[in-house]
C-alpha positions in Angstrom: 125.4 -46.7 85.4 127.2 -45.1 88.4 127.1 -41.3 89.0 130.5 -39.8 88.5 131.7 -37.5 91.3 135.5 -37.4 90.6 136.1 -38.5 87.0 139.0 -40.6 85.7 140.2 -41.3 82.2 139.9 -44.3 80.0 138.4 -47.8 80.6 139.4 -50.5 83.0 138.5 -54.0 83.9 138.8 -54.8 87.6 137.7 -57.1 90.4 135.2 -55.5 92.7 135.9 -55.5 96.5 132.8 -54.8 98.6 133.2 -53.5 102.1 129.9 -53.5 103.9 130.7 -51.3 106.9 131.8 -47.6 107.0 135.5 -47.2 107.1 138.0 -44.5 108.1 140.8 -43.7 105.7 143.0 -42.7 108.6 142.5 -45.8 110.7 141.5 -48.5 108.2 143.6 -47.8 105.2 147.2 -49.0 105.2 148.9 -46.9 102.5 152.0 -49.1 102.4 150.2 -52.4 101.8 147.1 -51.1 99.9 144.7 -52.7 102.3 141.4 -51.2 103.6 139.9 -52.9 106.7 142.3 -55.7 106.1 141.3 -56.3 102.5 143.6 -55.8 99.5 142.2 -52.9 97.5 145.3 -52.0 95.5 144.3 -51.6 91.8 140.7 -52.8 92.5 137.3 -51.1 92.5 136.2 -50.6 96.1 132.5 -50.4 97.0 131.6 -49.1 100.4 128.6 -47.4 102.1 130.5 -44.3 103.2 133.7 -43.1 105.0 134.0 -41.7 108.5 136.8 -39.9 110.2 139.2 -37.0 110.1 140.5 -34.5 107.7 143.8 -36.4 107.6 142.1 -39.3 105.7 142.7 -37.7 102.2 146.4 -37.6 102.9 146.4 -41.3 103.7 144.7 -42.1 100.4 147.2 -39.8 98.7 150.1 -41.7 100.3 148.6 -45.0 99.0 148.4 -43.5 95.5 151.9 -42.2 95.7 153.1 -45.8 96.4 150.9 -47.3 93.7 148.7 -48.9 96.3 145.4 -47.0 95.9 142.2 -48.5 94.6 141.5 -48.2 90.9 138.2 -46.4 91.8 135.8 -46.0 94.7 132.1 -46.5 94.6 130.3 -45.0 97.6 126.6 -45.1 98.5 127.0 -41.8 100.3 130.0 -39.9 99.2 130.8 -36.9 101.5 133.2 -33.9 101.2 136.0 -35.8 102.9 135.9 -38.7 100.5 135.6 -36.4 97.5 138.6 -34.4 98.7 140.6 -37.6 99.2 139.8 -38.9 95.7 140.7 -35.5 94.1 144.0 -35.3 96.0 144.9 -39.0 95.2 143.6 -39.0 91.6 141.2 -41.9 92.3 137.9 -41.8 90.4 134.9 -41.7 92.7 131.3 -42.7 91.8 128.0 -42.7 93.7 126.0 -45.9 93.7 126.3 -49.6 94.5 127.6 -52.7 92.7 126.7 -56.4 93.1 129.0 -57.6 90.3 132.3 -59.3 91.2 134.2 -57.9 88.1 133.3 -55.0 85.8 134.6 -53.2 82.8 134.1 -49.5 83.6 134.4 -46.2 81.8 136.2 -44.2 84.4 134.8 -40.9 83.1 131.2 -41.7 82.7 130.6 -44.6 85.2 129.0 -46.8 82.5 130.0 -50.4 83.1 129.2 -54.0 82.3 130.3 -57.4 83.7 133.7 -58.8 82.9 
Protein backbone atom coordinates (compact mmCIF):
# COMPACT_ATOMS: atom_id res chain seq x y z
CA UNK A 1 0.00 0.00 0.00
CA UNK A 2 1.17 3.51 -0.81
CA UNK A 3 0.59 6.44 1.55
CA UNK A 4 -1.87 8.90 -0.06
CA UNK A 5 -0.77 12.56 0.03
CA UNK A 6 -3.08 14.03 -2.64
CA UNK A 7 -6.04 11.73 -3.12
CA UNK A 8 -7.74 10.94 -6.40
CA UNK A 9 -11.00 9.18 -7.21
CA UNK A 10 -11.76 5.73 -8.50
CA UNK A 11 -9.53 2.88 -9.62
CA UNK A 12 -7.14 2.71 -12.53
CA UNK A 13 -4.85 0.22 -14.23
CA UNK A 14 -1.66 1.69 -15.58
CA UNK A 15 1.87 1.02 -16.67
CA UNK A 16 4.46 2.23 -14.17
CA UNK A 17 7.29 4.47 -15.36
CA UNK A 18 10.25 4.56 -12.97
CA UNK A 19 12.59 7.55 -13.05
CA UNK A 20 15.63 6.90 -10.87
CA UNK A 21 17.06 10.42 -10.58
CA UNK A 22 15.51 13.56 -9.07
CA UNK A 23 13.74 15.73 -11.66
CA UNK A 24 12.67 19.34 -12.02
CA UNK A 25 9.12 19.96 -13.15
CA UNK A 26 10.27 23.24 -14.68
CA UNK A 27 13.21 21.88 -16.67
CA UNK A 28 12.46 18.18 -17.17
CA UNK A 29 8.70 18.13 -17.81
CA UNK A 30 7.48 18.96 -21.31
CA UNK A 31 3.80 19.86 -20.78
CA UNK A 32 3.00 19.73 -24.49
CA UNK A 33 4.39 16.25 -25.12
CA UNK A 34 3.77 14.71 -21.70
CA UNK A 35 7.39 13.69 -21.25
CA UNK A 36 9.43 13.82 -18.07
CA UNK A 37 13.21 13.54 -18.45
CA UNK A 38 12.57 12.38 -22.02
CA UNK A 39 10.18 9.57 -21.01
CA UNK A 40 6.49 9.50 -21.96
CA UNK A 41 4.53 9.82 -18.69
CA UNK A 42 1.17 10.93 -20.05
CA UNK A 43 -1.55 8.80 -18.44
CA UNK A 44 0.95 6.60 -16.60
CA UNK A 45 1.98 6.20 -12.97
CA UNK A 46 5.34 7.87 -12.41
CA UNK A 47 7.69 6.70 -9.66
CA UNK A 48 10.54 9.01 -8.71
CA UNK A 49 12.79 9.72 -5.72
CA UNK A 50 11.88 13.41 -5.36
CA UNK A 51 11.60 16.65 -7.33
CA UNK A 52 13.89 19.64 -7.24
CA UNK A 53 13.50 23.11 -8.57
CA UNK A 54 11.50 26.25 -8.52
CA UNK A 55 8.06 27.41 -7.55
CA UNK A 56 7.12 27.56 -11.25
CA UNK A 57 7.14 23.73 -11.41
CA UNK A 58 3.53 23.34 -10.22
CA UNK A 59 2.33 25.50 -13.12
CA UNK A 60 4.21 23.33 -15.60
CA UNK A 61 2.44 20.21 -14.26
CA UNK A 62 -0.85 22.14 -14.37
CA UNK A 63 -0.14 23.00 -18.03
CA UNK A 64 0.42 19.32 -18.80
CA UNK A 65 -2.85 18.41 -17.05
CA UNK A 66 -4.72 21.10 -18.98
CA UNK A 67 -3.51 19.52 -22.22
CA UNK A 68 -4.36 15.98 -21.06
CA UNK A 69 -0.63 15.11 -20.89
CA UNK A 70 -0.14 14.74 -17.12
CA UNK A 71 0.72 11.49 -15.36
CA UNK A 72 -2.19 9.44 -14.02
CA UNK A 73 -0.51 9.56 -10.58
CA UNK A 74 2.89 10.23 -9.04
CA UNK A 75 4.63 8.08 -6.44
CA UNK A 76 7.53 9.83 -4.71
CA UNK A 77 9.90 8.45 -2.12
CA UNK A 78 10.25 11.94 -0.60
CA UNK A 79 7.34 14.20 -1.55
CA UNK A 80 7.94 17.85 -0.66
CA UNK A 81 5.74 20.93 -0.51
CA UNK A 82 6.48 21.87 -4.13
CA UNK A 83 5.41 18.46 -5.47
CA UNK A 84 2.33 18.43 -3.23
CA UNK A 85 1.37 21.90 -4.49
CA UNK A 86 1.92 20.80 -8.10
CA UNK A 87 -0.29 17.73 -7.69
CA UNK A 88 -3.08 19.68 -5.96
CA UNK A 89 -3.03 22.37 -8.67
CA UNK A 90 -2.97 19.83 -11.51
CA UNK A 91 -5.39 17.33 -9.94
CA UNK A 92 -2.80 14.52 -10.07
CA UNK A 93 -2.96 11.98 -7.21
CA UNK A 94 0.28 11.79 -5.21
CA UNK A 95 1.49 8.93 -3.05
CA UNK A 96 4.53 8.41 -0.87
CA UNK A 97 6.39 5.14 -1.35
CA UNK A 98 8.10 3.09 -4.04
CA UNK A 99 7.02 0.53 -6.63
CA UNK A 100 8.88 -2.25 -8.39
CA UNK A 101 5.91 -3.51 -10.44
CA UNK A 102 5.66 -2.67 -14.15
CA UNK A 103 1.86 -2.41 -14.18
CA UNK A 104 -0.59 -1.95 -11.32
CA UNK A 105 -4.29 -1.65 -10.56
CA UNK A 106 -4.56 1.13 -8.00
CA UNK A 107 -7.25 2.72 -5.88
CA UNK A 108 -6.46 6.41 -6.43
CA UNK A 109 -7.96 7.38 -3.08
CA UNK A 110 -6.41 4.86 -0.71
CA UNK A 111 -3.20 3.84 -2.52
CA UNK A 112 -4.04 0.13 -2.26
CA UNK A 113 -2.79 -1.65 -5.38
CA UNK A 114 -2.07 -5.04 -6.94
CA UNK A 115 -0.27 -6.16 -10.10
CA UNK A 116 -2.05 -6.02 -13.48
